[in-house]
C-alpha positions as CSV (number, residue, x, y, z in Angstrom):
1,M,-18.1,-90.1,-12.9
2,D,-17.9,-92.3,-9.8
3,A,-14.1,-91.9,-9.6
4,F,-14.5,-88.1,-9.7
5,L,-17.2,-87.8,-7.2
6,V,-15.8,-90.4,-4.7
7,S,-12.3,-88.8,-5.0
8,T,-13.7,-85.3,-4.4
9,G,-15.7,-86.4,-1.4
10,I,-13.0,-88.6,0.2
11,V,-10.3,-85.9,-0.1
12,A,-12.6,-83.1,1.0
13,L,-13.5,-85.0,4.2
14,A,-9.9,-86.3,4.7
15,E,-8.5,-82.8,4.5
16,M,-10.7,-81.5,7.4
17,G,-8.4,-80.8,10.3
18,D,-5.4,-82.0,8.3
19,K,-2.0,-80.4,8.6
20,T,-2.3,-78.9,5.1
21,Q,-5.6,-77.3,6.1
22,L,-3.8,-75.9,9.2
23,L,-1.1,-74.6,6.8
24,A,-3.7,-72.9,4.7
25,L,-5.0,-71.2,7.8
26,L,-1.5,-70.1,8.9
27,L,-0.7,-68.7,5.4
28,A,-4.0,-66.8,5.3
29,V,-3.4,-65.3,8.7
30,R,0.2,-64.5,8.0
31,F,0.0,-63.0,4.5
32,R,-3.7,-61.9,4.3
33,R,-3.6,-62.3,0.5
34,P,-6.2,-65.0,-0.4
35,W,-5.8,-65.1,-4.2
36,P,-2.1,-66.0,-4.4
37,I,-2.6,-68.5,-1.5
38,V,-5.5,-70.2,-3.1
39,L,-3.7,-70.3,-6.5
40,G,-0.6,-71.7,-4.8
41,I,-2.7,-74.4,-3.1
42,F,-4.2,-75.4,-6.4
43,V,-0.9,-75.6,-8.3
44,A,0.8,-77.6,-5.4
45,T,-2.1,-79.9,-5.1
46,L,-2.4,-80.5,-8.8
47,A,1.3,-81.3,-9.1
48,N,1.4,-83.5,-6.0
49,H,-1.7,-85.4,-6.8
50,A,-0.7,-85.9,-10.4
51,L,2.4,-87.7,-9.2
52,A,0.4,-89.7,-6.6
53,G,-2.1,-90.7,-9.2
54,A,0.7,-91.8,-11.5
55,V,2.0,-94.0,-8.7
56,G,-1.5,-95.4,-8.2
57,A,-1.9,-96.2,-11.9
58,W,1.6,-97.8,-12.0
59,V,0.8,-100.1,-9.0
60,T,-2.1,-101.6,-11.0
61,T,0.4,-102.7,-13.7
62,V,2.7,-104.4,-11.1
63,L,0.2,-106.2,-8.8
64,G,-2.3,-108.8,-9.9
65,P,-6.0,-108.1,-9.3
66,D,-6.3,-110.4,-6.2
67,V,-3.2,-108.9,-4.6
68,L,-4.3,-105.4,-5.5
69,R,-7.7,-106.0,-4.0
70,W,-6.2,-107.0,-0.7
71,V,-3.7,-104.2,-0.7
72,L,-6.4,-101.6,-1.5
73,G,-8.8,-103.0,1.0
74,G,-6.1,-103.0,3.8
75,S,-5.0,-99.5,2.8
76,F,-8.5,-98.1,2.9
77,I,-9.0,-99.7,6.4
78,A,-5.6,-98.3,7.5
79,M,-6.7,-94.9,6.3
80,A,-9.9,-95.2,8.3
81,V,-7.8,-95.7,11.5
82,W,-5.4,-92.9,10.4
83,M,-8.4,-90.5,10.0
84,L,-9.1,-90.9,13.7
85,I,-5.7,-89.6,14.6
86,P,-5.8,-85.7,14.4
87,D,-2.9,-84.0,12.7
88,K,-0.8,-81.3,14.4
89,M,1.2,-78.8,12.6
90,D,4.9,-79.0,13.4
91,D,6.5,-75.6,14.3
92,D,9.2,-76.1,11.7
93,E,6.7,-76.5,8.9
94,T,5.4,-72.9,9.2
95,G,8.7,-71.1,8.5
96,A,8.7,-70.8,4.8
97,A,10.9,-68.0,3.4
98,P,8.8,-65.0,2.2
99,R,11.5,-64.2,-0.4
100,F,9.5,-66.5,-2.8
101,G,6.4,-64.3,-2.5
102,V,3.1,-65.5,-1.2
103,F,2.4,-67.7,-4.2
104,G,5.8,-69.3,-4.3
105,T,5.8,-69.8,-0.5
106,T,2.4,-71.4,-0.7
107,V,3.3,-73.8,-3.6
108,I,6.5,-74.9,-1.9
109,A,5.0,-75.3,1.6
110,F,1.9,-77.1,0.4
111,F,3.7,-79.4,-2.0
112,L,6.1,-80.5,0.8
113,A,3.4,-80.7,3.5
114,E,1.3,-82.9,1.2
115,M,4.1,-85.5,0.8
116,G,3.1,-88.7,2.6
117,D,-0.1,-87.0,3.8
118,K,-3.5,-88.8,4.1
119,T,-4.8,-87.1,1.0
120,Q,-1.8,-88.0,-1.1
121,V,-2.0,-91.6,0.0
122,A,-5.8,-91.6,-0.7
123,T,-5.0,-90.3,-4.2
124,V,-2.6,-93.2,-4.8
125,M,-5.3,-95.7,-3.6
126,L,-8.1,-94.0,-5.6
127,A,-6.1,-94.0,-8.8
128,A,-5.3,-97.7,-8.3
129,Q,-8.9,-98.5,-7.5
130,Y,-10.7,-96.6,-10.3
131,H,-8.3,-96.8,-13.2
132,A,-9.4,-93.3,-14.1
133,Y,-6.3,-91.2,-13.7
134,F,-7.7,-87.8,-14.8
135,S,-11.0,-88.2,-13.0
136,V,-9.3,-89.1,-9.8
137,I,-6.8,-86.2,-10.0
138,A,-9.5,-83.7,-10.9
139,G,-11.6,-85.0,-8.0
140,T,-8.9,-85.0,-5.4
141,T,-7.7,-81.6,-6.5
142,L,-11.3,-80.3,-6.3
143,G,-11.7,-81.9,-2.8
144,M,-8.5,-80.1,-1.6
145,M,-9.8,-76.8,-2.9
146,L,-13.3,-77.3,-1.4
147,A,-11.6,-78.0,2.0
148,N,-8.9,-75.3,1.8
149,G,-10.3,-72.5,-0.2
150,P,-12.9,-71.6,2.4
151,V,-10.3,-71.8,5.2
152,V,-8.2,-69.2,3.3
153,W,-11.2,-67.0,2.6
154,L,-12.9,-67.3,6.0
155,G,-10.0,-68.0,8.2
156,E,-10.4,-69.1,11.8
157,R,-14.1,-68.4,11.9
158,M,-14.8,-71.4,9.7
159,T,-12.7,-73.8,11.8
160,R,-14.7,-73.0,14.9
161,L,-18.0,-73.9,13.1
162,L,-17.0,-77.4,12.1
163,P,-16.9,-80.2,14.6
164,L,-13.6,-81.7,13.4
165,R,-14.0,-84.9,15.4
166,A,-17.3,-85.6,13.8
167,V,-15.8,-85.0,10.3
168,H,-12.9,-87.3,11.1
169,I,-15.3,-90.1,12.3
170,V,-17.4,-89.7,9.1
171,S,-14.3,-89.9,7.0
172,A,-13.1,-92.9,8.8
173,L,-16.4,-94.7,8.3
174,I,-16.3,-93.9,4.5
175,F,-12.7,-95.3,4.3
176,L,-13.7,-98.4,6.3
177,G,-16.7,-98.9,4.0
178,L,-14.5,-98.6,0.9
179,G,-11.9,-101.0,2.5
180,L,-14.6,-103.6,3.2
181,A,-16.1,-103.2,-0.2
182,A,-12.7,-103.7,-1.8
183,L,-11.9,-106.8,0.3
184,L,-15.3,-108.3,-0.6
185,G,-14.8,-107.5,-4.3
186,W,-17.8,-105.2,-4.5
187,I,-15.7,-102.4,-6.0
């Protein structure tokens, strides 16, 4: 249960102000059809995080426990620093072709935008840390939906209510804590 809850919380916080959350907002404003957008986000996230979780599980078979502890600890600390750098949406990432429909456009755009993203990297690290593939994937997917679903449904109004800088700082502190705990062998 720890793997699920930590994965949910970490990804939900990491996603705040992230480029994929901005993408969710852009898709909601552009298409104004929340159901296919939310379903597309779910499908893309599940596929992307399933692959990331598989990489994380594989890493544990290649690296010894001591090396893995240092890699995970360093990675969590690097994520803490990365959380303090706000994402900006590149102009070329918004031009998905509507010929795939709202659902198809969302799946493609989200899957590609999530490649190498903080939440994908976090999924790899969490899967390696917890050795609970399905719990981590379920948690990271739920975290993405908790962060992006309301953005699609409530749009720009919600983004004005959240102090994104504070969310980024809290996320960074959580990642830093996880990194230090991993380095000290506490988790």
